[in-house]
Backbone as JSON Lines, residues from 0, in Angstrom:
{"i":0,"aa":"M","n":[16.97,63.79,-25.11],"ca":[17.06,65.08,-25.76],"c":[18.49,65.26,-26.28]}
{"i":1,"aa":"S","n":[18.61,65.83,-27.44],"ca":[19.93,65.94,-28.07],"c":[20.81,66.98,-27.36]}
{"i":2,"aa":"R","n":[22.09,66.81,-27.55],"ca":[23.09,67.68,-26.94],"c":[22.91,69.13,-27.35]}
{"i":3,"aa":"L","n":[22.63,69.35,-28.63],"ca":[22.5,70.7,-29.17],"c":[21.23,71.4,-28.64]}
{"i":4,"aa":"R","n":[20.16,70.63,-28.47],"ca":[18.92,71.2,-27.95],"c":[19.09,71.63,-26.49]}
{"i":5,"aa":"I","n":[19.81,70.82,-25.72],"ca":[20.08,71.16,-24.32],"c":[20.95,72.42,-24.26]}
{"i":6,"aa":"L","n":[21.96,72.5,-25.14],"ca":[22.82,73.67,-25.21],"c":[22.0,74.92,-25.52]}
{"i":7,"aa":"Y","n":[21.1,74.82,-26.49],"ca":[20.26,75.95,-26.87],"c":[19.39,76.39,-25.7]}
{"i":8,"aa":"R","n":[18.73,75.43,-25.07],"ca":[17.8,75.74,-23.98],"c":[18.52,76.34,-22.77]}
{"i":9,"aa":"D","n":[19.67,75.79,-22.4],"ca":[20.33,76.19,-21.17],"c":[21.27,77.39,-21.32]}
{"i":10,"aa":"K","n":[21.99,77.49,-22.44],"ca":[23.02,78.54,-22.55],"c":[22.75,79.57,-23.63]}
{"i":11,"aa":"V","n":[22.35,79.12,-24.82],"ca":[22.24,80.02,-25.97],"c":[21.14,81.06,-25.76]}
{"i":12,"aa":"I","n":[20.0,80.65,-25.23],"ca":[18.91,81.6,-25.01],"c":[19.36,82.72,-24.08]}
{"i":13,"aa":"A","n":[19.99,82.36,-22.97],"ca":[20.46,83.37,-22.01],"c":[21.54,84.25,-22.63]}
{"i":14,"aa":"Q","n":[22.45,83.63,-23.38],"ca":[23.54,84.38,-24.0],"c":[23.02,85.4,-25.01]}
{"i":15,"aa":"L","n":[22.1,84.98,-25.89],"ca":[21.55,85.9,-26.89],"c":[20.67,86.97,-26.25]}
{"i":16,"aa":"R","n":[19.95,86.59,-25.21],"ca":[19.08,87.56,-24.53],"c":[19.9,88.66,-23.87]}
{"i":17,"aa":"D","n":[21.04,88.3,-23.27],"ca":[21.91,89.31,-22.67],"c":[22.6,90.16,-23.73]}
{"i":18,"aa":"A","n":[23.07,89.55,-24.8],"ca":[23.82,90.28,-25.83],"c":[22.92,91.23,-26.62]}
{"i":19,"aa":"R","n":[21.72,90.81,-26.94],"ca":[20.83,91.61,-27.79],"c":[19.78,92.39,-27.01]}
{"i":20,"aa":"K","n":[19.76,92.24,-25.7],"ca":[18.82,92.96,-24.83],"c":[17.36,92.7,-25.2]}
{"i":21,"aa":"Y","n":[17.0,91.43,-25.41],"ca":[15.61,91.08,-25.69],"c":[14.8,91.19,-24.4]}
{"i":22,"aa":"A","n":[13.62,91.78,-24.49],"ca":[12.77,91.95,-23.32],"c":[12.08,90.65,-22.94]}
{"i":23,"aa":"N","n":[11.8,89.82,-23.92],"ca":[11.04,88.59,-23.69],"c":[11.83,87.41,-24.23]}
{"i":24,"aa":"V","n":[11.67,86.25,-23.64],"ca":[12.36,85.04,-24.09],"c":[11.89,84.64,-25.49]}
{"i":25,"aa":"M","n":[10.64,84.95,-25.82],"ca":[10.1,84.56,-27.12],"c":[10.68,85.39,-28.27]}
{"i":26,"aa":"E","n":[11.36,86.49,-27.96],"ca":[12.0,87.29,-29.0],"c":[13.32,86.68,-29.46]}
{"i":27,"aa":"V","n":[13.9,85.82,-28.66],"ca":[15.18,85.2,-29.0],"c":[15.0,84.34,-30.24]}
{"i":28,"aa":"P","n":[15.84,84.52,-31.27],"ca":[15.69,83.71,-32.48],"c":[15.94,82.23,-32.19]}
{"i":29,"aa":"R","n":[15.25,81.4,-32.93],"ca":[15.41,79.95,-32.78],"c":[15.43,79.3,-34.16]}
{"i":30,"aa":"L","n":[15.91,78.09,-34.19],"ca":[15.96,77.32,-35.43],"c":[14.59,76.7,-35.66]}
{"i":31,"aa":"E","n":[13.96,77.01,-36.8],"ca":[12.64,76.47,-37.11],"c":[12.73,75.12,-37.79]}
{"i":32,"aa":"K","n":[13.55,75.05,-38.84],"ca":[13.68,73.8,-39.6],"c":[14.97,73.81,-40.38]}
{"i":33,"aa":"I","n":[15.36,72.63,-40.82],"ca":[16.5,72.46,-41.72],"c":[15.99,71.72,-42.94]}
{"i":34,"aa":"V","n":[16.24,72.28,-44.11],"ca":[15.82,71.66,-45.36],"c":[17.07,71.17,-46.09]}
{"i":35,"aa":"V","n":[17.11,69.87,-46.38],"ca":[18.22,69.26,-47.1],"c":[17.71,68.95,-48.5]}
{"i":36,"aa":"N","n":[18.37,69.48,-49.52],"ca":[17.92,69.37,-50.9],"c":[19.05,68.81,-51.77]}
{"i":37,"aa":"M","n":[18.71,67.88,-52.64],"ca":[19.69,67.29,-53.54],"c":[19.08,67.3,-54.95]}
{"i":38,"aa":"G","n":[19.75,67.94,-55.88],"ca":[19.26,68.0,-57.26],"c":[19.99,67.0,-58.14]}
{"i":39,"aa":"F","n":[19.26,66.38,-59.07],"ca":[19.83,65.38,-59.97],"c":[19.92,65.92,-61.38]}
{"i":40,"aa":"N","n":[20.79,65.31,-62.17],"ca":[20.89,65.59,-63.59],"c":[19.74,64.86,-64.29]}
{"i":41,"aa":"S","n":[19.27,65.38,-65.41],"ca":[18.18,64.72,-66.12],"c":[18.61,63.38,-66.72]}
{"i":42,"aa":"Q","n":[19.92,63.15,-66.86],"ca":[20.43,61.9,-67.42],"c":[20.61,60.8,-66.36]}
{"i":43,"aa":"T","n":[20.35,61.11,-65.1],"ca":[20.56,60.15,-64.01],"c":[19.54,59.01,-64.12]}
{"i":44,"aa":"D","n":[20.03,57.77,-64.03],"ca":[19.14,56.62,-64.15],"c":[18.42,56.33,-62.83]}
{"i":45,"aa":"K","n":[17.4,55.48,-62.89],"ca":[16.53,55.22,-61.74],"c":[17.25,54.54,-60.59]}
{"i":46,"aa":"D","n":[18.19,53.66,-60.89],"ca":[18.93,52.98,-59.82],"c":[19.79,53.96,-59.03]}
{"i":47,"aa":"T","n":[20.41,54.89,-59.72],"ca":[21.23,55.9,-59.05],"c":[20.36,56.83,-58.22]}
{"i":48,"aa":"I","n":[19.2,57.21,-58.75],"ca":[18.27,58.06,-58.01],"c":[17.83,57.36,-56.73]}
{"i":49,"aa":"K","n":[17.53,56.08,-56.84],"ca":[17.11,55.29,-55.67],"c":[18.25,55.22,-54.64]}
{"i":50,"aa":"A","n":[19.47,55.0,-55.1],"ca":[20.63,54.92,-54.19],"c":[20.88,56.26,-53.51]}
{"i":51,"aa":"L","n":[20.75,57.37,-54.24],"ca":[20.95,58.69,-53.64],"c":[19.84,59.01,-52.64]}
{"i":52,"aa":"G","n":[18.63,58.56,-52.92],"ca":[17.53,58.73,-51.97],"c":[17.78,57.94,-50.69]}
{"i":53,"aa":"E","n":[18.35,56.73,-50.83],"ca":[18.69,55.94,-49.65],"c":[19.82,56.59,-48.86]}
{"i":54,"aa":"D","n":[20.78,57.21,-49.56],"ca":[21.85,57.94,-48.87],"c":[21.27,59.09,-48.05]}
{"i":55,"aa":"M","n":[20.31,59.81,-48.63],"ca":[19.7,60.93,-47.91],"c":[18.9,60.43,-46.71]}
{"i":56,"aa":"T","n":[18.25,59.28,-46.86],"ca":[17.53,58.69,-45.73],"c":[18.5,58.34,-44.61]}
{"i":57,"aa":"T","n":[19.67,57.8,-44.96],"ca":[20.69,57.46,-43.98],"c":[21.2,58.71,-43.27]}
{"i":58,"aa":"L","n":[21.4,59.79,-44.01],"ca":[21.93,61.03,-43.43],"c":[20.95,61.7,-42.48]}
{"i":59,"aa":"T","n":[19.68,61.76,-42.88],"ca":[18.71,62.56,-42.15],"c":[17.82,61.76,-41.22]}
{"i":60,"aa":"G","n":[17.71,60.45,-41.45],"ca":[16.81,59.65,-40.63],"c":[15.36,59.8,-41.05]}
{"i":61,"aa":"Q","n":[15.13,60.31,-42.23],"ca":[13.79,60.57,-42.72],"c":[13.76,60.31,-44.22]}
{"i":62,"aa":"K","n":[12.67,59.73,-44.72],"ca":[12.58,59.43,-46.14],"c":[12.37,60.71,-46.94]}
{"i":63,"aa":"P","n":[13.16,60.9,-48.02],"ca":[13.02,62.14,-48.8],"c":[11.8,62.12,-49.72]}
{"i":64,"aa":"V","n":[11.35,63.32,-50.07],"ca":[10.29,63.51,-51.05],"c":[10.97,63.71,-52.39]}
{"i":65,"aa":"M","n":[10.59,62.94,-53.38],"ca":[11.16,63.08,-54.72],"c":[10.47,64.23,-55.43]}
{"i":66,"aa":"T","n":[11.25,65.2,-55.92],"ca":[10.68,66.34,-56.62],"c":[10.71,66.05,-58.12]}
{"i":67,"aa":"K","n":[9.66,66.48,-58.81],"ca":[9.52,66.2,-60.24],"c":[9.44,67.5,-61.02]}
{"i":68,"aa":"S","n":[9.81,67.42,-62.3],"ca":[9.77,68.6,-63.17],"c":[8.31,68.94,-63.48]}
{"i":69,"aa":"K","n":[8.03,70.22,-63.6],"ca":[6.67,70.66,-63.86],"c":[6.35,70.71,-65.34]}
{"i":70,"aa":"K","n":[7.38,70.99,-66.16],"ca":[7.13,71.01,-67.59],"c":[8.36,70.52,-68.34]}
{"i":71,"aa":"A","n":[8.18,70.16,-69.59],"ca":[9.25,69.62,-70.42],"c":[10.08,70.76,-71.01]}
{"i":72,"aa":"I","n":[11.42,70.58,-70.97],"ca":[12.34,71.53,-71.58],"c":[13.31,70.71,-72.43]}
{"i":73,"aa":"S","n":[13.18,70.83,-73.74],"ca":[13.93,69.96,-74.65],"c":[15.44,70.2,-74.6]}
{"i":74,"aa":"N","n":[15.87,71.43,-74.39],"ca":[17.3,71.71,-74.35],"c":[18.02,71.04,-73.19]}
{"i":75,"aa":"F","n":[17.29,70.76,-72.11],"ca":[17.87,70.1,-70.95],"c":[17.54,68.61,-70.92]}
{"i":76,"aa":"H","n":[16.96,68.08,-71.99],"ca":[16.55,66.67,-72.07],"c":[15.63,66.33,-70.9]}
{"i":77,"aa":"L","n":[14.69,67.21,-70.64],"ca":[13.82,67.09,-69.48],"c":[12.38,66.9,-69.94]}
{"i":78,"aa":"R","n":[11.74,65.88,-69.4],"ca":[10.34,65.63,-69.71],"c":[9.49,66.0,-68.5]}
{"i":79,"aa":"E","n":[8.22,66.19,-68.72],"ca":[7.31,66.52,-67.64],"c":[7.21,65.34,-66.66]}
{"i":80,"aa":"N","n":[7.15,65.64,-65.36],"ca":[7.05,64.66,-64.27],"c":[8.26,63.74,-64.16]}
{"i":81,"aa":"M","n":[9.4,64.2,-64.59],"ca":[10.64,63.44,-64.45],"c":[11.25,63.77,-63.08]}
{"i":82,"aa":"V","n":[11.8,62.79,-62.37],"ca":[12.4,63.03,-61.05],"c":[13.7,63.82,-61.25]}
{"i":83,"aa":"I","n":[13.76,65.0,-60.63],"ca":[14.94,65.86,-60.78],"c":[15.61,66.2,-59.44]}
{"i":84,"aa":"G","n":[15.1,65.63,-58.36],"ca":[15.72,65.9,-57.06],"c":[14.96,65.26,-55.93]}
{"i":85,"aa":"C","n":[15.49,65.45,-54.73],"ca":[14.79,65.0,-53.53],"c":[15.09,65.97,-52.41]}
{"i":86,"aa":"K","n":[14.17,66.04,-51.45],"ca":[14.35,66.98,-50.34],"c":[13.77,66.39,-49.07]}
{"i":87,"aa":"V","n":[14.31,66.86,-47.95],"ca":[13.85,66.45,-46.63],"c":[13.75,67.71,-45.78]}
{"i":88,"aa":"T","n":[12.64,67.85,-45.05],"ca":[12.48,68.94,-44.1],"c":[12.55,68.36,-42.71]}
{"i":89,"aa":"L","n":[13.54,68.8,-41.94],"ca":[13.76,68.3,-40.58],"c":[13.29,69.32,-39.56]}
{"i":90,"aa":"R","n":[12.58,68.85,-38.56],"ca":[12.12,69.71,-37.46],"c":[12.33,68.96,-36.15]}
{"i":91,"aa":"G","n":[12.34,69.7,-35.06],"ca":[12.38,69.09,-33.74],"c":[13.67,68.34,-33.44]}
{"i":92,"aa":"A","n":[13.53,67.16,-32.87],"ca":[14.68,66.37,-32.41],"c":[15.59,65.97,-33.57]}
{"i":93,"aa":"R","n":[15.02,65.54,-34.7],"ca":[15.84,65.14,-35.85],"c":[16.66,66.32,-36.39]}
{"i":94,"aa":"M","n":[16.08,67.51,-36.33],"ca":[16.78,68.7,-36.8],"c":[18.03,68.95,-35.96]}
{"i":95,"aa":"F","n":[17.89,68.91,-34.64],"ca":[19.03,69.15,-33.77],"c":[20.07,68.03,-33.88]}
{"i":96,"aa":"E","n":[19.63,66.78,-34.02],"ca":[20.57,65.66,-34.2],"c":[21.37,65.83,-35.49]}
{"i":97,"aa":"F","n":[20.69,66.19,-36.59],"ca":[21.37,66.36,-37.87],"c":[22.37,67.52,-37.8]}
{"i":98,"aa":"M","n":[21.97,68.63,-37.2],"ca":[22.88,69.78,-37.11],"c":[24.1,69.44,-36.25]}
{"i":99,"aa":"D","n":[23.89,68.7,-35.18],"ca":[25.0,68.29,-34.32],"c":[25.99,67.41,-35.09]}
{"i":100,"aa":"R","n":[25.48,66.45,-35.86],"ca":[26.35,65.57,-36.65],"c":[27.04,66.35,-37.77]}
{"i":101,"aa":"L","n":[26.34,67.31,-38.37],"ca":[26.94,68.12,-39.43],"c":[28.11,68.95,-38.9]}
{"i":102,"aa":"I","n":[27.89,69.63,-37.78],"ca":[28.91,70.53,-37.24],"c":[30.09,69.77,-36.66]}
{"i":103,"aa":"N","n":[29.82,68.7,-35.91],"ca":[30.89,68.03,-35.17],"c":[31.54,66.86,-35.89]}
{"i":104,"aa":"A","n":[30.86,66.27,-36.87],"ca":[31.43,65.1,-37.53],"c":[31.71,65.33,-39.02]}
{"i":105,"aa":"A","n":[30.78,65.96,-39.73],"ca":[30.9,66.05,-41.19],"c":[31.79,67.2,-41.65]}
{"i":106,"aa":"L","n":[31.52,68.41,-41.18],"ca":[32.29,69.57,-41.66],"c":[33.79,69.46,-41.39]}
{"i":107,"aa":"P","n":[34.23,68.94,-40.24],"ca":[35.68,68.8,-40.05],"c":[36.35,67.8,-41.0]}
{"i":108,"aa":"R","n":[35.56,66.95,-41.66],"ca":[36.13,65.98,-42.6],"c":[36.36,66.56,-43.99]}
{"i":109,"aa":"I","n":[35.94,67.79,-44.23],"ca":[36.17,68.43,-45.52],"c":[37.65,68.81,-45.62]}
{"i":110,"aa":"R","n":[38.24,68.48,-46.75],"ca":[39.66,68.79,-46.95],"c":[39.89,70.3,-46.96]}
{"i":111,"aa":"D","n":[40.92,70.76,-46.28],"ca":[41.29,72.18,-46.18],"c":[40.14,73.04,-45.68]}
{"i":112,"aa":"F","n":[39.41,72.55,-44.7],"ca":[38.25,73.27,-44.17],"c":[38.69,74.41,-43.27]}
{"i":113,"aa":"R","n":[38.25,75.62,-43.59],"ca":[38.6,76.8,-42.79],"c":[37.37,77.48,-42.22]}
{"i":114,"aa":"G","n":[36.23,76.87,-42.37],"ca":[34.98,77.45,-41.88],"c":[34.01,77.67,-43.03]}
{"i":115,"aa":"V","n":[32.74,77.86,-42.69],"ca":[31.72,78.1,-43.71],"c":[31.61,79.6,-43.97]}
{"i":116,"aa":"S","n":[31.13,79.95,-45.12],"ca":[31.05,81.35,-45.55],"c":[30.07,82.14,-44.69]}
{"i":117,"aa":"K","n":[30.42,83.4,-44.45],"ca":[29.53,84.31,-43.71],"c":[28.53,84.98,-44.64]}
{"i":118,"aa":"K","n":[28.71,84.83,-45.94],"ca":[27.93,85.58,-46.92],"c":[26.7,84.85,-47.43]}
{"i":119,"aa":"A","n":[26.41,83.67,-46.94],"ca":[25.33,82.86,-47.51],"c":[23.98,83.09,-46.84]}
{"i":120,"aa":"F","n":[23.79,84.24,-46.22],"ca":[22.5,84.57,-45.62],"c":[21.62,85.23,-46.67]}
{"i":121,"aa":"D","n":[20.31,85.08,-46.53],"ca":[19.4,85.58,-47.56],"c":[18.78,86.94,-47.25]}
{"i":122,"aa":"G","n":[19.14,87.56,-46.14],"ca":[18.58,88.86,-45.8],"c":[17.4,88.78,-44.85]}
{"i":123,"aa":"R","n":[16.89,87.59,-44.63],"ca":[15.75,87.39,-43.74],"c":[16.08,86.44,-42.59]}
{"i":124,"aa":"G","n":[17.36,86.17,-42.4],"ca":[17.77,85.35,-41.27],"c":[17.9,83.87,-41.58]}
{"i":125,"aa":"N","n":[17.91,83.49,-42.84],"ca":[18.07,82.09,-43.21],"c":[19.46,81.89,-43.81]}
{"i":126,"aa":"Y","n":[20.05,80.72,-43.58],"ca":[21.41,80.45,-44.03],"c":[21.41,79.19,-44.89]}
{"i":127,"aa":"T","n":[22.08,79.23,-46.05],"ca":[22.17,78.08,-46.94],"c":[23.62,77.68,-47.1]}
{"i":128,"aa":"L","n":[23.87,76.4,-46.93],"ca":[25.22,75.84,-47.01],"c":[25.23,74.8,-48.13]}
{"i":129,"aa":"G","n":[26.17,74.9,-49.04],"ca":[26.28,73.94,-50.14],"c":[27.43,72.98,-49.89]}
{"i":130,"aa":"L","n":[27.17,71.7,-50.05],"ca":[28.2,70.68,-49.91],"c":[28.42,70.03,-51.27]}
{"i":131,"aa":"K","n":[29.66,69.7,-51.59],"ca":[29.97,69.15,-52.91],"c":[29.82,67.64,-52.97]}
{"i":132,"aa":"E","n":[29.84,66.96,-51.83],"ca":[29.72,65.5,-51.85],"c":[29.11,65.01,-50.55]}
{"i":133,"aa":"Q","n":[28.4,63.88,-50.64],"ca":[27.78,63.31,-49.46],"c":[28.74,62.43,-48.68]}
{"i":134,"aa":"Q","n":[29.95,62.25,-49.18],"ca":[30.93,61.36,-48.56],"c":[31.48,61.9,-47.24]}
{"i":135,"aa":"I","n":[31.28,63.17,-46.94],"ca":[31.84,63.73,-45.71],"c":[31.11,63.23,-44.47]}
{"i":136,"aa":"F","n":[29.91,62.69,-44.63],"ca":[29.16,62.17,-43.49],"c":[29.67,60.78,-43.15]}
{"i":137,"aa":"P","n":[29.96,60.51,-41.88],"ca":[30.5,59.2,-41.51],"c":[29.49,58.06,-41.65]}
{"i":138,"aa":"E","n":[28.2,58.36,-41.73],"ca":[27.18,57.31,-41.84],"c":[27.18,56.65,-43.22]}
{"i":139,"aa":"I","n":[27.69,57.34,-44.22],"ca":[27.68,56.84,-45.59],"c":[28.8,55.83,-45.77]}
{"i":140,"aa":"N","n":[28.45,54.66,-46.29],"ca":[29.44,53.63,-46.59],"c":[30.13,54.0,-47.9]}
{"i":141,"aa":"Q","n":[31.43,54.21,-47.85],"ca":[32.19,54.67,-49.02],"c":[32.16,53.67,-50.17]}
{"i":142,"aa":"D","n":[32.04,52.38,-49.86],"ca":[32.07,51.34,-50.9],"c":[30.77,51.25,-51.67]}
{"i":143,"aa":"K","n":[29.66,51.7,-51.09],"ca":[28.35,51.53,-51.73],"c":[27.87,52.79,-52.46]}
{"i":144,"aa":"I","n":[28.71,53.79,-52.58],"ca":[28.31,55.02,-53.26],"c":[28.28,54.77,-54.76]}
{"i":145,"aa":"K","n":[27.1,55.03,-55.38],"ca":[26.99,54.86,-56.83],"c":[27.44,56.12,-57.56]}
{"i":146,"aa":"K","n":[27.15,57.29,-56.96],"ca":[27.49,58.55,-57.6],"c":[27.76,59.59,-56.51]}
{"i":147,"aa":"V","n":[28.81,60.37,-56.69],"ca":[29.1,61.46,-55.76],"c":[28.15,62.61,-56.09]}
{"i":148,"aa":"Q","n":[27.41,63.06,-55.1],"ca":[26.37,64.05,-55.33],"c":[26.44,65.13,-54.25]}
{"i":149,"aa":"G","n":[26.28,66.36,-54.63],"ca":[26.26,67.47,-53.68],"c":[24.86,67.71,-53.15]}
{"i":150,"aa":"M","n":[24.77,68.62,-52.19],"ca":[23.46,68.94,-51.61],"c":[23.49,70.35,-51.02]}
{"i":151,"aa":"D","n":[22.32,70.9,-50.87],"ca":[22.15,72.21,-50.23],"c":[21.46,71.98,-48.89]}
{"i":152,"aa":"I","n":[21.94,72.65,-47.86],"ca":[21.35,72.56,-46.53],"c":[20.95,73.97,-46.13]}
{"i":153,"aa":"T","n":[19.65,74.19,-45.88],"ca":[19.15,75.51,-45.52],"c":[18.69,75.49,-44.07]}
{"i":154,"aa":"F","n":[19.22,76.43,-43.29],"ca":[18.83,76.59,-41.89],"c":[17.83,77.74,-41.83]}
{"i":155,"aa":"V","n":[16.58,77.44,-41.52],"ca":[15.53,78.45,-41.45],"c":[15.37,78.85,-39.98]}
{"i":156,"aa":"T","n":[15.54,80.14,-39.71],"ca":[15.46,80.64,-38.33],"c":[14.33,81.66,-38.22]}
{"i":157,"aa":"T","n":[14.01,82.02,-36.98],"ca":[13.01,83.05,-36.74],"c":[13.65,84.43,-36.62]}
{"i":158,"aa":"A","n":[14.95,84.52,-36.86],"ca":[15.66,85.8,-36.78],"c":[15.17,86.75,-37.86]}
{"i":159,"aa":"K","n":[15.15,88.02,-37.53],"ca":[14.67,89.02,-38.48],"c":[15.79,89.56,-39.36]}
{"i":160,"aa":"T","n":[17.04,89.51,-38.87],"ca":[18.17,90.03,-39.64],"c":[19.26,88.97,-39.75]}
{"i":161,"aa":"N","n":[20.18,89.21,-40.67],"ca":[21.31,88.28,-40.84],"c":[22.2,88.24,-39.61]}
{"i":162,"aa":"D","n":[22.39,89.39,-38.94],"ca":[23.26,89.44,-37.77],"c":[22.7,88.59,-36.63]}
{"i":163,"aa":"E","n":[21.39,88.65,-36.43],"ca":[20.77,87.83,-35.39],"c":[20.93,86.35,-35.7]}
{"i":164,"aa":"A","n":[20.71,85.99,-36.95],"ca":[20.85,84.59,-37.36],"c":[22.3,84.13,-37.24]}
{"i":165,"aa":"R","n":[23.24,84.97,-37.6],"ca":[24.66,84.63,-37.48],"c":[25.04,84.39,-36.01]}
{"i":166,"aa":"D","n":[24.54,85.26,-35.12],"ca":[24.81,85.08,-33.7],"c":[24.22,83.77,-33.18]}
{"i":167,"aa":"L","n":[23.0,83.44,-33.63],"ca":[22.36,82.19,-33.21],"c":[23.16,80.98,-33.68]}
{"i":168,"aa":"L","n":[23.49,80.96,-34.97],"ca":[24.22,79.8,-35.51],"c":[25.62,79.69,-34.91]}
{"i":169,"aa":"R","n":[26.27,80.81,-34.67],"ca":[27.6,80.78,-34.05],"c":[27.5,80.24,-32.62]}
{"i":170,"aa":"A","n":[26.46,80.63,-31.9],"ca":[26.27,80.15,-30.53],"c":[25.96,78.65,-30.51]}
{"i":171,"aa":"L","n":[25.32,78.15,-31.56],"ca":[25.03,76.71,-31.66],"c":[26.25,75.91,-32.11]}
{"i":172,"aa":"G","n":[27.32,76.6,-32.55],"ca":[28.55,75.91,-32.89],"c":[28.93,75.92,-34.36]}
{"i":173,"aa":"M","n":[28.21,76.67,-35.19],"ca":[28.54,76.71,-36.61],"c":[29.9,77.38,-36.8]}
{"i":174,"aa":"P","n":[30.84,76.71,-37.48],"ca":[32.19,77.26,-37.63],"c":[32.3,78.22,-38.82]}
{"i":175,"aa":"F","n":[32.04,79.51,-38.58],"ca":[32.17,80.51,-39.63],"c":[33.63,80.84,-39.85]}
{"i":176,"aa":"E","n":[33.99,81.19,-41.1],"ca":[35.37,81.58,-41.41],"c":[35.67,82.94,-40.79]}
{"i":177,"aa":"N","n":[36.94,83.22,-40.59],"ca":[37.34,84.49,-39.96],"c":[37.25,85.65,-40.9]}
């Protein structure tokens, strides 16, 4: 069992239950899933798309789903059914492993890192974090990168408000800015 899952089970549940005065353990917010999304430019060639998909597989431990365009838009040089991104939905053990590596290994490697924004909540208890490059993860081989690509990471929680979700993520170790 991952370090973060043990922390959640043993300390975070009790801490949030005492702080928020939840009557039942099932009321305590929990992390449901993490969605990692990477969008591509319409000019990106197939070899680069394949390499970026392999990078995402290395990061998450799961093969990504390639997302395709639904309709053609000539101004964006986009044709119908063209690959425009990839995404991975992490749950369970892989979710906690990925979050642990993100918080403890990847985020501290960002230059001039002062914490993640407190404003990226959606009003329903979900948090989205944008990264500018995949190079911050130690699993990625710097010499084999074909293209520097950013990604969005969404933490979906069962919290009903932003404050509950912020308390949950802070208790799990998310470094919010002051």
